[in-house]
N, C-alpha and C positions, 0 to 999 in steps of 0.2 A: 504493500500500500504506500509506504514512504517513497519507494522508487517511482511509483506512478505519480505521486504528488509532486516530486521534484521535476519529473519530465513535463508535467502540466505547467509548472511555474516557468520552466525554461522556454516552453512554447509561447507562453504569455509574454515573456520578456522579449523574445524575438519579434513578436507581433508589435509590441510597443516600440521597439527600437528600429523597426524596419525602415521607417521614414527618415531616420537620422543615421543610418548605417552607410558609411562612405568607404571607398577603397582606401586602404592604409590608415583609416581613422577608427576602426573598430565599431562596436555596437553600443548604442545608447538605450538602456532599458527604462529610462525615465520618460514621463509624459511631458508635454509642453506646459501643462498646469503646474507640474512639479518644478520646472525651471523657474516659473514665476514665483512659486512659494519659496524656493531657496533664495532667490534674489531679495525677496521681501524680508526674509529672516536675516540675511546678511546686512541689509540696510538698517534693520533694527539694532544689530550689534555695532555697526559703525556709528549710528546716532548716539549710542550709549557710551562711546569711547572717544571723547573729544581730545584726550591727551595724545592718542595715536592718530586720530583722524580729525584734525581741527577744521571743521567745515566752515567755509565762508558764508555768512548769513545772506539770504536774499535781500532782506531789508537793508537799504543803504548801498547795495551793490547791484541794483537793478540793471544798470546799463551794461555792466560786465556780463551778467547772466544773459541778457538779451542778445549780446553779440554771439555767445556760444549757442544759444537756442537757435539763432538764425543759421549758424554753421551746421548744427545737428539736423535741422529741418531740410537743409539742402542735401545732405548726405542721405537722409531717409526718403528723399523724393525718388531715389533710384528704384527702378523696377526689379533690380537684382536682389533686393532683400526679400527674405522668406516671411518674416514676421513683423513687418513694420506696422501693421495694424493690430497685432496681437499683444505686443509688449508696450509698456507705458513710456519707455525711453526717458525716464527721469534723469536730470542732469544736475550734478553738484560739483562745486569747486572746493578742493582741499587746500587750505592755506599752509603750504610747506614748500619754501623756496629751495630746500636742499634735496628734494626728490624729483627726479626726471621721469615722470611716469603718468600714465592714465590707465584706467581699467574699466571694463564693463561687465558687471556681475550678471549671472543668469537672469533672464527675464528683462534685461535691458536697462539696468541701473548704471548710469555712466558717471564716472568720477574722474576729474582732471586736476592734477596738482599744479599749483602756481609755479613751481620750479620748472615744469615742462613748458608751460606757456612762455615764461621769461627766457628759457633756453633757446626756443625756436625763433627763427628770424622772420618767417613769413606765415601768413594765414594758410597758405596751401600746405605747408609742412604740418601744421596742427591738424588740419582737415584730414591729411593722410593718416596720422596717428589715430585720430578718432575713428576713421573708417576701419582701421585695423582692429581696434578694440570692439567696435560695434559688431564686426564680423565674428568675433569670438562668441558673442551672445547670439547673434542671428544664426550661426552655424551650430550652436549648442555644444560648443567644444567643452565647456566645464563639466556638464553631466556625462558627456562621452568619456572624459578623462577620469571622472569619479568611478565610472564603471570599470575602467581599465586599472586604476590605481588600487582599488579595494577588492577587485575580483568579482566575477559574476556570482559566485555562490554567496558571498557576503551581502551583495546588493539584493539578491533574491530573498535572503532571510530578512533583510530590513523591510523590503516591500511586503513580505508576508506577515510583518508585525511580530517576528520572533525576538527582535532585539530593539525595543523602542528607544533606548538611549543612544544607539549607534547613529541614527540619522542626524540627531542634533550635533553629535561629535563630528560627523562628516561635513556638515554645513560649516561649522566653525573652522574646520581644517581647510576649507576652500581658500583661505588666505595664504596657505603655504603650498597649494597644489600647483604643480608646474604643467604647462601645456607641452605636448610633444612637438618635435620639430615639424612634423607633417601638419599639425594644427597651426603652427606659426606661419608656415609657407602658405597654407590655405587662407589665413587671415590677411597676409600680405597681398595675395592675389585678389581677394575680394575687396580690399581697400581700393585697388586700381579699378575694379569693376564698378564699385559704387560711385567713385569720383569721375568716371569717364565722361558722363553727360552733365556734370555740374560746372559751376563757375571756377572750380579749383583745378589745379594741375593734377592729373591722375596719378602721378608718381610722387605725390607729396611726402609719403611715408619714407621714401628713400633718403630725403634730405635729413631726417632725424638720425638715421643710421650713419650717414656720411659725416655728419657733424661729430658724432661720437667717435668715429674713426679718426677724424682730423684732430680731435682733442685728446686722443689716446684713452678714451673711456669705454671702448667697445667691450671689455671684459668685466665691467663692474657696474652695469646698469641696474638700478634697483628694480624690483619687480613685484607685482601683485597678480596672482593667478597666471603668471607667465614668466618663463625664464628669459625671454628675449635673447636667444642665442647670439653668438658672435655675428655681427651684422655685415661682415665683409662681402659675402656672397649675396646677401639679401638686397643690397643696393643694385647689383647687376640684375638679379632676378626680377625685381620690381620694375626696373626700366625696360627689361625685355618684355614683360607682360604688357606694359603700356604700348610698346611698339607693335607687338603682335595684334593687339586689339585696335590699333590705329587711333589711340586716345592722345589728346593733347598733353604735353608735358611743359607747356609754357606757363610760368607763374602769371596769374591774371586776377587774383582776388585779394591783393594785399593792402588796398587802400583802407586805412583805419586800423590796421593791426597794431601799429606802434601806440596809437591812442588807446586801444583796448588794453594793452599791457600796462599803460600808465594808470588805468583805472584800478588796478589791483594794489592791495596794500603792500 
């Protein structure tokens, strides 16, 4: 009987994950609703931890947030997104000038560090990084990686309710979960895809990695939900993707970026 129950759970997991199973990226046994639930739980933890995540309040910083909202909306206008109408795509700024990072939690919760904004020289570059992080959520990389990191049997026991405390622990550990290299490449590719028909240069993400290389920081980039592997080959790959798709790589949306950065504390 136990064997039959396990096989039934496995079959259910394959059904749940079939829509998110990609070549070289594994199986995702979680539902879309669970992605949103995990993101909401993670947001609650971030809100409760201002020491580690000092969120810039919206009140008094409306102009800065509106600039990012406009950038977000331009990216989300792409027809290449799978869940642009399913996720809320909430956006938050973390006031930390020492961290060069952005992340997008499952369900579309976008966080951008002031350190990254001030580090980048052009709006196109920031749009490229945002496109990359949005892709992680839109392609559901986090829950795919959870399935791989904890193993199918553990995930099945969690979904079956056999270990109610494990799920909360897994969500908490999302902060230290690293994406695979295939997920990183996939997010890079989708960043180009998303930006191709926007006002931004489609290869904007490559400028971030190139600047890291130029400043000798390629091996020490801070990360949240991502290892951001050595960027040397990624610059070339992103540019090749843009060329293959015939997308513009000319910076064209930078008016006002310096003023936007000046709005930040």
